[in-house]
C-alpha positions, 0 to 999 in steps of 0.5 A: 857660083860660076861655071868654071871654079873647081870645086871639091867635097872634103873633111875638116881636119882642123878649125883652130884659126880664125875664119880659116879650116883645113879641109882634106880631100880624098881621091881615089884613082887607078894607079898608072902602072901597078893597076891598083886603086889608090887613094890620094889625100890632099889638104887645103886651107879655105876660108870660113866667113862665119867659122860655122864649121867644126871638126869631121864636117863634110863640106863643099869647097869652091876655088877663088882669088887668093885670100892669103899667102896658102888660101885660095879656096873658100866654104861653099855649104856644110853638107854634114854636120859631125856629131860632137861626143861630151865626155864627163870627167867621171867617164875618164876614170 
């Protein structure tokens, strides 16, 4: 990782695309006028070469050269894997 690359930590919202994940990054800042803490959310499309990420995973993304029209980030590492809950058909009824 280069010294001047931007990094963000966020959660995976979608992994339905081929080698691409949608990552939501939350930042909490004080509002400049009202002085309240406000949560800002932004979504990034990131490149996931091995398609190892799943929905709910906490990942670190790194800024990179443009890979497609909207993809300018890549997944550097998976910090926390989300738990997958399996529901059997009998439990739904």
